[in-house]
C-alpha positions in Angstrom: -14.8 -2.6 3.0 -14.2 0.8 3.7 -12.6 2.6 7.3 -16.3 2.6 9.6 -15.1 5.1 12.1 -16.4 8.0 10.3 -20.2 5.9 9.9 -19.1 4.9 13.8 -18.7 8.5 14.9 -22.0 9.2 12.8 -24.3 6.4 14.6 -23.0 7.9 18.0 -24.4 11.6 16.5 -27.8 10.3 15.2 -28.5 8.5 18.6 -28.2 12.5 20.0 -29.9 14.3 17.3 -32.3 12.1 17.5 -33.6 13.3 20.8 -32.0 17.2 20.4 -33.5 18.0 17.2 -36.9 15.9 16.9 -37.6 17.2 20.7 -38.6 13.7 21.4 -38.2 12.6 25.5 -35.3 10.5 26.3 -37.7 7.6 27.0 -39.2 8.0 23.4 -36.2 7.3 22.0 -34.9 4.8 24.0 -37.9 2.6 22.3 -36.4 3.4 18.9 -35.1 0.6 17.7 -32.0 -0.1 17.3 -30.1 -1.2 14.2 -27.5 -3.5 13.7 -24.4 -2.0 13.6 -22.6 -1.5 10.1 -18.9 -1.2 11.8 -16.2 -4.0 11.9 -17.1 -6.2 9.4 -15.5 -9.8 10.2 -15.9 -9.4 14.3 -19.9 -9.9 14.2 -19.2 -13.3 12.5 -16.2 -14.3 15.1 -17.7 -18.2 16.7 -16.5 -20.8 17.5 -14.8 -22.0 14.3 -12.3 -18.9 15.1 -12.1 -19.9 18.2 -11.0 -23.7 17.8 -8.2 -22.5 15.4 -7.0 -20.1 17.9 -6.7 -23.0 20.5 -5.6 -25.6 18.1 -2.4 -22.9 18.0 -2.5 -22.3 21.7 -2.7 -25.9 22.2 0.3 -26.6 20.1 2.5 -24.0 21.4 4.1 -23.6 18.0 2.8 -19.7 17.5 5.7 -18.9 14.9 4.8 -19.8 10.6 7.8 -21.4 9.5 8.8 -24.5 12.8 8.0 -25.1 16.5 8.1 -28.2 19.3 8.1 -31.6 18.8 8.6 -31.1 15.1 5.6 -30.2 14.5 5.1 -28.0 11.2 2.5 -25.6 11.1 0.1 -25.6 9.0 -2.3 -22.2 10.1 -1.1 -19.6 7.5 0.3 -22.0 4.9 -3.6 -23.2 4.6 -5.0 -19.8 4.5 -2.6 -18.7 2.0 -4.3 -21.9 -0.3 -7.5 -20.6 0.8 -6.9 -17.2 -0.1 -5.9 -17.7 -2.9 -8.4 -20.0 -4.5 -11.0 -17.2 -3.2 -8.9 -14.9 -5.0 -8.6 -17.1 -8.0 -4.9 -16.9 -8.4 -1.8 -18.7 -8.0 0.2 -17.7 -5.4 -0.8 -15.9 -1.6 1.2 -14.4 0.9 0.3 -13.9 4.4 1.9 -10.7 6.3 1.4 -8.7 9.0 -0.1 -5.8 7.5 -1.6 -4.1 4.8 0.7 -1.8 4.6 3.7 -4.4 4.5 1.8 -6.4 2.0 1.9 -2.7 -0.3 5.4 -2.7 0.9 6.1 -6.2 -0.5 4.5 -6.0 -3.7 7.1 -2.4 -4.5 9.5 -4.7 -3.8 8.3 -7.3 -6.0 7.5 -4.9 -9.2 11.0 -4.1 -8.2 10.1 0.0 -7.4 13.0 1.8 -7.3 14.7 5.0 -7.4 14.3 7.2 -10.8 10.7 5.0 -11.0 7.4 6.7 -10.9 3.7 5.4 -9.8 0.6 7.1 -10.4 -2.0 5.9 -7.6 -5.0 8.3 -7.1 -5.5 11.5 -5.2 -8.3 9.5 -2.7 -6.8 6.6 -1.1 -4.9 6.1 1.8 -1.5 7.1 3.1 0.3 3.9 3.6 -0.4 3.3 -0.7 2.1 6.5 -0.7 4.6 5.9 2.1 4.6 2.3 0.0 6.2 4.1 -2.6 8.3 7.1 -1.1 10.3 4.2 0.9 11.0 2.4 -2.4 12.5 5.1 -3.4 10.3 6.4 -6.4 8.1 9.2 -7.3 4.1 8.9 -6.4 2.8 10.8 -9.6 -1.4 11.4 -8.2 -4.8 11.5 -10.9 -7.9 12.3 -9.9 -10.7 10.3 -8.8 -14.3 10.0 -10.6 -17.2 9.7 -9.3 -16.9 5.9 -8.3 -14.2 7.5 -5.6 -11.5 5.7 -7.5 -8.8 6.5 -10.1 -10.8 7.9 -13.0 -8.9 6.1 -16.1 -9.2 9.2 -18.1 -7.1 11.1 -16.2 -3.8 8.5 -16.1 -2.1 8.4 -19.6 -1.7 12.4 -19.2 0.2 11.4 -15.8 2.1 8.3 -17.9 6.4 9.3 -18.2 9.6 7.6 -19.4 9.7 7.3 -16.2 6.5 5.5 -14.7 6.9 2.1 -13.9 3.3 1.0 -12.1 -0.1 2.6 -12.0 -2.2 1.3 -8.6 -5.7 1.0 -8.9 -6.6 0.9 -5.6 -11.0 -0.4 -5.0 -11.9 1.9 -2.4 -15.2 2.0 -0.2 -15.9 -1.8 -1.2 -16.2 -0.7 -5.0 -14.3 -1.7 -7.6 -11.7 0.9 -10.2 -12.9 0.5 -13.4 -10.3 -1.7 -14.6 -10.9 -2.8 -18.4 -9.5 0.9 -19.9 -6.9 0.5 -16.6 -5.1 -2.5 -17.6 -5.9 -1.3 -21.6 -3.8 1.9 -20.8 -1.5 -0.9 -19.4 -1.0 -2.6 -21.7 -0.2 -0.3 -24.0 2.5 1.6 -22.1 3.6 -1.6 -20.6 3.3 -1.0 -17.6 3.0 -3.3 -14.1 -0.7 -3.1 -12.9 -1.1 -3.3 -9.2 -4.6 -4.0 -7.1 -4.8 -2.3 -3.8 -8.4 -4.0 -2.2 -7.6 -3.0 1.2 -11.3 -1.8 1.2 -12.9 -4.2 -1.1 -11.6 -7.3 -0.2 -14.8 -10.1 -1.7 -15.6 -7.7 -4.7 -16.0 -8.4 -7.9 -15.9 -6.4 -11.8 -17.3 -8.4 -14.5 -17.5 -11.3 -12.6 -13.5 -11.5 -12.1 -12.2 -11.0 -8.3 -10.5 -8.1 -7.4 -7.3 -8.7 -7.3 -7.1 -10.8 -10.0 -6.9 -9.4 -12.9 -3.2 -6.7 -12.3 0.3 -8.6 -12.4 0.1 -8.3 -8.7 -2.6 -7.4 -5.7 -2.6 -6.9 -2.0 -5.4 -7.1 0.9 -5.5 -5.4 4.5 -6.8 -8.2 6.6 -6.9 -5.1 9.7 -10.2 -4.4 11.9 -11.6 -2.4 9.6 -11.9 -4.5 6.5 -14.1 -7.6 5.4 -12.4 -10.1 6.9 -10.2 -9.8 9.8 -7.8 -10.8 13.1 -7.4 -7.0 14.0 -4.3 -6.9 11.7 -2.5 -8.9 9.3 -2.5 -8.9 5.0 -2.0 -10.7 1.8 -0.1 -10.2 -1.2 -1.8 -12.4 -4.2 -0.5 -12.7 -7.7 -0.4 -15.7 -11.1 3.2 -14.7 -11.9 5.7 -17.1 -9.8 9.0 -14.4 -10.1 6.5 -11.8 -8.6 5.2 -14.4 -6.0 9.4 -15.4 -4.9 10.4 -12.0 -4.9 7.6 -11.4 -2.9 8.5 -14.1 -0.2 11.5 -13.2 -0.3 11.2 -9.6 0.6 8.6 -10.3 3.4 11.6 -13.2 5.2 14.7 -11.5 5.1 15.7 -13.0 1.4 14.9 -16.1 2.2 12.4 -18.3 0.3 11.6 -21.6 2.3 10.7 -24.4 1.2 6.5 -24.7 1.5 6.4 -21.8 -0.8 9.6 -23.1 -3.6 7.2 -26.5 -3.8 4.3 -24.0 -4.8 6.0 -22.4 -7.8 8.2 -25.7 -8.2 11.6 -24.6 -8.2 13.3 -21.1 -6.6 14.3 -19.0 -9.9 16.2 -16.3 -7.8 19.0 -15.6 -5.3 18.5 -14.4 -1.9 18.3 -10.3 -1.6 17.9 -7.9 1.5 14.6 -7.8 2.7 12.3 -7.4 5.9 9.9 -9.2 8.7 6.4 -9.4 7.4 5.7 -12.8 8.3 2.9 -14.0 9.4 2.4 -15.8 13.0 -0.2 -18.9 13.4 -2.5 -16.7 15.8 -3.7 -14.7 13.0 -3.2 -17.3 10.2 -5.8 -19.1 12.2 -8.7 -16.4 12.5 -7.9 -15.7 9.0 -8.5 -19.4 8.0 -11.7 -19.7 9.5 -13.2 -15.5 8.3 -11.8 -16.8 5.0 -14.5 -19.2 5.0 -16.9 -16.5 6.0 -16.0 -13.9 3.0 -18.7 -15.2 0.9 -21.5 -15.2 3.2 -20.5 -11.7 4.9 -20.2 -10.0 0.8 -23.4 -11.5 -0.1 -25.5 -10.3 3.5 -23.9 -6.8 2.8 -24.9 -6.9 -1.3 -28.4 -7.5 -0.1 -28.6 -5.2 1.4 -27.3 -2.6 -0.2 -29.7 -3.6 -2.7 -32.9 -3.6 -0.7 -31.7 0.6 -0.6 -30.7 1.0 -3.9 -33.7 -0.8 -5.6 -36.0 1.3 -2.8 -34.2 4.6 -4.1 -34.0 4.0 -7.8 -37.2 5.6 -9.0 -36.4 9.0 -7.1 -36.3 12.1 -9.6 -33.0 13.0 -10.3 -31.2 11.1 -8.3 -27.4 10.3 -8.9 -26.3 7.8 -7.1 -22.0 7.2 -6.8 -21.0 6.1 -10.1 -20.5 2.0 -9.9 -18.0 0.5 -12.6 -19.7 -3.4 -11.9 -22.8 -2.9 -10.4 -23.2 -6.6 -9.1 -18.9 -6.5 -8.3 -19.4 -3.2 -5.4 -19.7 -4.9 -2.0 -22.6 -2.8 -1.0 -20.7 -1.4 2.1 -22.6 2.2 1.6 -25.0 4.1 -0.3 -23.6 7.4 -2.0 -25.1 10.1 -3.8 -24.3 13.4 -5.2 -25.2 17.0 -4.3 -25.1 20.5 -5.9 -22.8 21.7 -3.5 -21.4 20.3 0.1 -23.5 22.7 1.9 -26.6 21.3 0.1 -25.0 17.4 1.3 -23.8 18.0 4.8 -27.5 18.8 5.0 -28.8 16.1 3.7 -26.5 14.1 6.1 -27.7 16.4 9.7 -30.9 15.5 8.4 -30.6 12.0 8.4 -28.7 11.7 11.7 -31.3 13.4 13.3 -33.4 10.9 11.8 -31.6 8.3 13.6 -29.5 7.1 10.5 -26.1 6.5 10.4 -24.9 9.1 7.2 -21.5 10.3 6.4 -19.8 11.9 3.4 -16.8 9.0 1.9 -14.2 8.5 4.4 -11.6 5.5 5.0 -9.4 7.9 3.0 -7.7 11.1 2.6 -7.0 13.3 0.3 -2.7 12.6 0.0 -1.4 15.6 -2.3 -2.9 18.2 0.4 -1.2 16.3 4.0 0.9 19.1 4.9 3.8 16.3 5.3 3.4 15.5 1.3 3.2 19.1 -0.3 6.5 19.8 2.3 7.7 16.5 0.4 9.2 15.3 4.5 10.2 11.8 4.3 12.6 10.0 6.5 16.3 11.8 5.0 17.0 15.0 3.4 18.7 13.1 1.0 15.9 10.2 0.5 16.2 9.6 -3.3 12.2 10.7 -4.1 12.7 14.1 -4.0 16.3 14.5 -5.3 16.0 14.0 -8.1 15.2 17.0 -11.3 12.0 15.4 -11.9 11.7 15.0 -7.6 12.2 18.6 -6.8 10.0 19.9 -9.8 6.9 18.1 -9.1 4.4 20.4 -7.3 1.9 18.5 -4.7 -1.3 20.5 -3.4 -5.0 21.7 -4.3 -3.9 22.7 -7.5 -3.3 18.9 -8.5 -6.6 17.0 -7.5 -9.2 19.8 -7.4 -11.6 17.6 -8.8 -10.9 15.1 -6.6 -11.6 17.8 -3.8 -15.2 18.9 -5.5 -16.8 15.2 -5.6 -15.5 13.9 -2.4 -17.3 17.3 -1.1 -20.9 16.7 -3.0 -21.1 13.2 -2.7 -23.0 11.7 1.2 -23.9 7.8 1.6 -26.0 6.0 4.2 -24.2 2.8 5.9 -24.6 -0.3 5.3 -23.5 -3.8 7.4 -24.1 -7.5 6.6 -26.5 -7.7 9.5 -29.0 -5.6 8.7 -32.7 -6.7 7.6 -35.0 -6.2 5.4 -36.8 -4.2 8.3 -33.6 -2.4 8.7 -32.9 -1.7 4.7 -36.8 -0.4 4.0 -36.1 2.2 7.5 -33.5 3.6 5.8 -35.3 4.0 2.5 -38.3 5.9 4.2 -36.2 8.3 5.9 -33.9 8.9 2.9 -37.1 9.1 0.1 -38.3 12.1 3.3 -35.6 13.8 3.3 -34.2 14.0 -0.3 -36.5 15.5 -2.3 -36.8 18.5 0.9 -33.3 19.2 0.4 -32.9 18.5 -3.2 -36.0 21.5 -3.4 -34.5 24.1 -0.3 
């Protein structure tokens, strides 16, 4: 799911604009029906189930996942892992403390290190880049296409003998085009890491996102489809990758419950971190996982109503969707000729009380000042001290198409609690605004 903060801000602006732009009195504006929130999907579904899981941990006094008082074996995280793996249709799941921790754990599982290169989209979150650099490897950016995801046609030119992993990030609820990505990986004997942080619950051609690559990560932070405030998961079908992930996240150890899942440990201990998930988080995420299908179904239904209501507008060009049925539907985006035209469209929607914004939840990484200047945690860090690391150049020149695409798309926010009345109102406003903007 996307980071909804931009759309939340848009909603606040829309409430003010509806009064100021249209000239309505504050009394009349106050009578406008308030649409359900398009923000923070998971907490909208918090109920007695989450409360019961929390209270169970509280009353047991066993918040640590591996052991506790009275020799009771805590079970929240391990049950979450089991049920989340089932939902993702993978053999193994490892609960961790955040999506960022999941990315670092996946890098360690894949044995990414100094001298290796990882290809990632120019438009994604800071953690994707940071996980690569913190592993000592070199990030190599590829352009996005109009799905807002990595463009498969731009990947092959970025492959070198040092390339080890392609990071396929499924952004803003929309699956990346996995078939050509997987084909390229097979052709060049590369690993595929799926980042499902913004699209937990999405699918591609009937397969859950996260089930197709060698390993995948999910973020379970507040802005994601389901949440415990923070949290993450690593999923895979490979027992060795699972063991490496398990050891890295737990200071090199591989506990008996996880060893039982894979049958037998195959590796020796190695250096690791502490990214363990606690039982309170595990309990909330267990309850949320059981609601994931319902949250996604509701969001898809609302988005489908908006798509259907707009599809016959002459010349309308929606965001590219590699698998429309697999998109979660957190927003409906359309393309414009220029940024100015896009911005006028968004302003007009907001003036009518419709929350709208450009693509969000990520940043254009190559133009971030700390990335352009290659700043790391230490001057001697291996990432940029090799001849290849010294020569690679970031900045706007390596992502000009990404910048252009993001500047010309604007969309309306969709939430899982939207009713048909809500989506009909959105369609009505867009059908009034869009032709006016396009013809001006």
